[in-house]
Structure formats: structure tokens, C-alpha cells
N, C-alpha and C positions, 0 to 999 in steps of 0.2 A: 237331046239328052244322052241318046245312045252312042254318040261320038264322043261323049266325055270320057276321059280316062278313069273317072271315079265310078263309072256305071258298070255293074258286073251282073250278068245272069238277072236282069229285069229291076234292078234296084241300084241305089247308090251305096256306096261303101266307105267306111273310114279306113285310113292307113292302119289304125290302130282299133281293133274291135272293142266293143263295150262289154264289159262284165256286168253280170246281174246275179244276186243271191235273192230269188224270188221269196223264199221262207222269211229271210231276214227283213226283207221289204215289207212283208204281212205284219211281221211281228212289230216293226217300228210303227206302222199305221194303228195297230191296235194298242200301242203304248206311247202315242204322241204325246208331246209336252203339254203340260195344261196351259201355257202360256203362248201357245201356236197362234193365237189370235189376240189383237188389243182388246182390254176390256174397258178402256176409256176411249172418248172422242180425242182424235190426234190434232196437233196444233198446225193444221195446213194453211197454205197461203192460195190466193186466187189471182194468177196473172191476168193481166188485161190484154186486150188486143193492141192497145196503144203502146204498152210497154213492149210487147213482143215485136212490134213493127218497128220500134226506134232502134237505130244503129247502135251497137255497142261501142264503147270508148276504144277497146282494144282490138276489136274485130273478130273476137271468138267470145261466144256467151253459150252456157247450155242452162235450160231451164228443165228440171226434173219433174215430169208429170206423173210419176209413179211407177214401179217395176222396170220395164225396160223401154217405157216411152219417154223419149226426150226431144225437146224442140230446141234445135242447134242453129246458131248463126256462125257461120264461118267465112269470113272475107267478104261479107255481103250476101252470101248463099244461105238460105233457110232451108233445114232438113228436119224432118219428122221420122223418128225411128219407131218402128214397131208400134203403131198406134192402136191402142186399146181402151175404147171408151164404154165397153159392154160392162154389165153388171157382174157377169160370171165369166172365169176362164173355163169354158166348159161347152160341149154341144148342146146342154140343155139349158132353158130359161129357170128350171125350177130347181136344179141341182148342180153341186160342183163348187169349186173355190169361188167365194163371193168378195167383191170388193171391201177393203177395210174403210174406205172412204169414197163418197162420190167423185164424178170427174170434176177437176178443178177449174176447168174452163170448158164451156161448151164447144165441141170439134168446130161447129160453124162459125165459132167468134174468132179463131185462130186466124192470124195472117196466112194466106195460102201459102205454103212452102214451095220451092222450085222442086225438092225432092222428097219423095216419101220412100223410105228405105226398110224393107221388111226382111229380117234375118232368116225365117223359116216358117213353116205353116203350123205349128203347134198353137193351141187356142188362146195361150197367154201371150203370144206374139202376133197372131193373125186373127183378127176379129171380124167376123162376116158383117155384122151390124154396123161396125164403124166403116168398113169400106164401103157399104150401101150409101153412107152419109157423106163419103168423100170421092165418090167414084167420078163425079163431074167436075172435080177441080182441075185446072189447068196446070198439071204438075207431072213429074216424071217419076213413075214407079219403078224403082229399081229392086229387083228380087233375084235369088237363085234360081237356077234351072227348074223348070216345072211348075213354080209358084204363079208364074204368069197365067197359066191356064185357069187357075182358080179366079184369079181376078177378072180374066174376061168372061167366065160364067157368070160372075156377080155384076157385070155391067160395065167394068172399065174398059176403055176403048184400047184394042192391042196397040194401036199407035204410040200410046202413053207408056206403054210397059217396055222396059229393058231388062232382059234375063242374062245372068252371067254365070259362067263357072268360076270356080277357085282360080285366082290370080288374074282373071279378066276384069278389063276396067272400061269405065264409059266416062265421058265428060257432060257436065250440065254447066254451061256458062264458062266460068274460070275454075270450077270444082271438079276435080278428078277423083272419081269413086271405084275403089277396087274391091271385089268381094274376095275376102280371105278365107282360108281354109278354118274348119273347126271340126271338132270331135264330138259328134252329137248324133241326132237322128231326126226323123221327120214323120208326118202321118198326122190323119185326123180321125181314122177309123181302123177297125182291126184289118181290113183289107188293103190298105194302102201305104203300109209302113214303108218308109225310105224310097217313095216313088218320086219324091222332090227332093232338091238339095238343100242343104243347110249352110250357113256360113256367118262370119262376120264382115265389118267393113273397115276400110282405110278411107277417110275423107281428106284430101289433100288439096288445100287452097293455095292461093298465091304467097301467103305469110303463115297459114297455121296448118297444123294437121292432127287430126283426131281419130282415135281407134276406138270402134265399138265392137266387143267380142260376140254378139249374139250369145247363143248358149254354147258352151263347150266345156268338156273336159280337159285336163291336162295332157299336152302332146308336143313333141319337139318342134313342130312347126311353128309354134309361137315366137321362138327365137329368129326363124328365117322371115316372118312377118315384120319383125322389129329391124332386121338387116336390110330388107328389100324397100320397106316404105316408111320406116321411122327416121328419126325419133319423132314422138307424139308429144305435142302440147298437153293433151289430154287423153286419158284413157277412161272408157266407160266399160267396165268389166263386171259380168255376172259374179255375184258374190253369195247369193242366198238360193235357197231351195236345194239342197243336198241331203245324202244319206249315205251312210256305210255300206249299205246292202246295193248301191249303185254308184259308186265312187268315180265312174268315167264320164257319166252324163253331165255333170256340172262341175265347176271348179272348187267350190267352198272357198271360205274365207282366206286361209292361208295360201292357197294355190292362186287365189286371184291376185294377192300381192305379189307372188313370184311372177305370175303372167305378165303384171305390169312392168316388171323389171325385164322380163325377157323380150317384150315388144318396145322397149327402150321409151317408156312413158315419163313425163315429168310430174303431172297431177293426176291422181287415181280419183275417180268418182264411181263408187260401188253402185250397181244398179240390180234389177232382179231380185229385189227384196222390198218389204214394207208395203205391200199391197194385196197380195194373194197368199193364202195358206196352202202352200204347195208340197210341203216336207213335214216330218214328225219334229223338227227342232222348234225351240222357241222363237217367235217371230223377231225379236231384238238381236238374237244370238248372232246372226251374221254380221253385223256391223260392230259390235262388240269385239269379235274376233279379229276383224280386218284391223280395226284400231291397234290391238294388241300386236299382230303381226307387222303392221306398218311402222310401229315404233322401234320394234327391233331390227326393221330393215331400213330405217331411215327414209322411209318412203312419205311423200306428201299426200294427205287424203283430205278431200272434201266431202262433206255430209250435208247437202243442202235439206232444208225441209221440203216436204212434197209442195211443189209450186213455186219453189224459190229459184231465182235466176243467180248465176254467178259467172264471174269472168276468170279463167285459171291463171291468167297472168297475174291477177292480185288476189290469190286464194283468201277466202275469209277465213277468220278465226272460227275452230271448232264449236259449235253450240249443241249440246247434247239435248235435242228436242224430243227425244223418245224416253219413255220411262226406264227407271232402273229395275231390272227384272231378273231372276236367277237365269243363269245360261250355263251350258256346258263349254268348257275349254277344250284347245286342241288335244291336250293331253287325256281329256275325258271321252272325246269323241273325234279321234283323227279321222280326215277325209284325205285319202292319198289314192291317186289314180293307178291303175295297173298299167305296166309300159305295154303290155300286148293283148289284153282283153282275158288274160288267163286267170284262174282263181288265185286269190291273194295267199300267201303262206298261212295267215291267220284270218279266218272268217270273221267279217265285222259284224257288229250289233248283236241282236238276240241269239243269232244262230252261232255265236261262237263256241 
């Protein structure tokens, strides 16, 4: 970790720092959208072990299990991203963001993937209870620098863990996995902020390529990812959980569509929405705004129901499975990253 060029004075650093308006963030929490969680039961699907184990017709299939958890098949290799089966994205079992719906398939029922890819150690991406359930899998855990130590403490054998720095790669069978840069942060307590690295992933098989953003704000390195590792048949880019008071932490909907173009994606599947209440906006707002931005950009977007499998080579028609709720447009609530972590000219949100 200390040899990494991204490690400075005892912690990892972004090339572009993160800007925060703490008073604006508090104001948004106190004035959160009344539709920040669903009022009705959602029309989820329940994938089966047999369905996930069957080979896809095209060689590329993605099954969205909620938030950033996706079961991927790429040219015969199966990957599970950021597995979270816990009830809450929180260090506490009694408080914190709670799932909108129960897990769609028991983790023990999954065909064991060859790869478990974890983007960073925040609670909505690295769930200790889930790791305890899968730690004996005969699989390769691919993680950013420092995250492996957490897995070892939780009982994952060190021999099954591969830690990567940004731009480093490893191979699992015929699949090449590269940890890609991201503009974000890490930490699970007040004492370990940025002590482990964060990132996204480029999965490159014999015939198909997939990009998973992890959590990231907008930054110029997205274009370099596309140049060095793209184009991608599918991008899985975080589009939810954003705020004007912290515009550098996550992309938000419009910037997610821009990021899809920057990394040279063909089909975009928005993730990081629709399972946990992690921000003050309405829970359907991210996907509504993604669709508006995608239409303007001419981008192909797929929006599977939770638990639905799809093959990007034959994108399914859009089915609006979520309810029609009021939401704020980009003009009403713009999310624009700062280029350098400095205060924007106009302070967003309630602190304007």
C-alpha cells in the first residue's frame, strides 16, 4: 500500500479532491424527499440456481440483484460484484438504511462464481455478514489495496485474495480483470478513512468486455479507461445516491450517462439505486433522470427489474416496473462535480 503512487501521508488520495458542503448536507437530510423509500411492494423477480448456471446464448449476461450487486457471466466466467445480502447498509443491525426488498435468491443458492469483485469497503458494497457466508467458496476475491486485510480478518483464506492498485490486472481463467481508477473514498469508522483503496473494474473476456464503475464522482480518468480498456459491451455505472452538497462523491444520473460515453460503452445498465435510501432524493429519481439524459445523448439504457437477467447483445425493451412518482429534474437539482475539489461558484442545496 505504501508503495502505491496514490498513498500519501498515511492514506489513499484522489487526483481530484472531494468537495463537501456539510451544512448543505445536513439541510438535505432534514428536508429529504417524502418518496425516498417505496410505499408499495416492488415487482421483483427471483432468479434460480439453474437459470444462473445455464450458459447464456451470447456469452454475456447480467443479473441485477439490487444496488451494485450483479451476477455476471462473461464468456464462461461468472463474477459477483459487491455482494450485499445484509438487511442494512450499516454497521448496526438495528439502524441505518434498510433494504427495500429481501434478497432475491439466497447467497448459498448461487452457482459459485469464479470471481467475487469488491470495489471498496463502504457498507453498501462490503457486507461482513455476506462475506461470512461466502468465505469458504472456492473463488477468487479481487479487491483494491487494503481490502484484503478485512477479508482475512473475517476468515477468507489469503491465498484466495488478489489485491490490486489502479491499472493493475489479474487473470482468472480466460478473463482479465483490471482495477480502474475512481474518484471516491473508503472507510468503515471515523478512524480508518481512506486507509484502503477504492476503484472500479474492467472485465475483459475472449469476446466481451464489461465496465463496472464502483462508486465514483466525475473525473477525467474515465476517458482514459475507455481508451486503454474499452470499448465495453456493457457498462454498469452508479447513477443513484447523490446530493448537491457532495457532488464529487457519486456521478448522479446525467454524469452517469456522460461517463458511459467517456468509457466507450455500448449498453448502459444503471446501478447503485433502487435498494437502499442513501440520499435525500426520491428513490425513482435516478432512473427517471438517466432515461431523460440517455434520450438526449442517444444512449442505449437497459433497466432490468430486480432479479432480472438480460443479455446486452439483444437489449430488451424498456418496461417501467417502478411507480410514477414526482421527481426533481436536472434543472431543478443539478449534480455537477467540481474539477478540483474547490468550492463551486454557487453553493448548492439549502446552503445557497
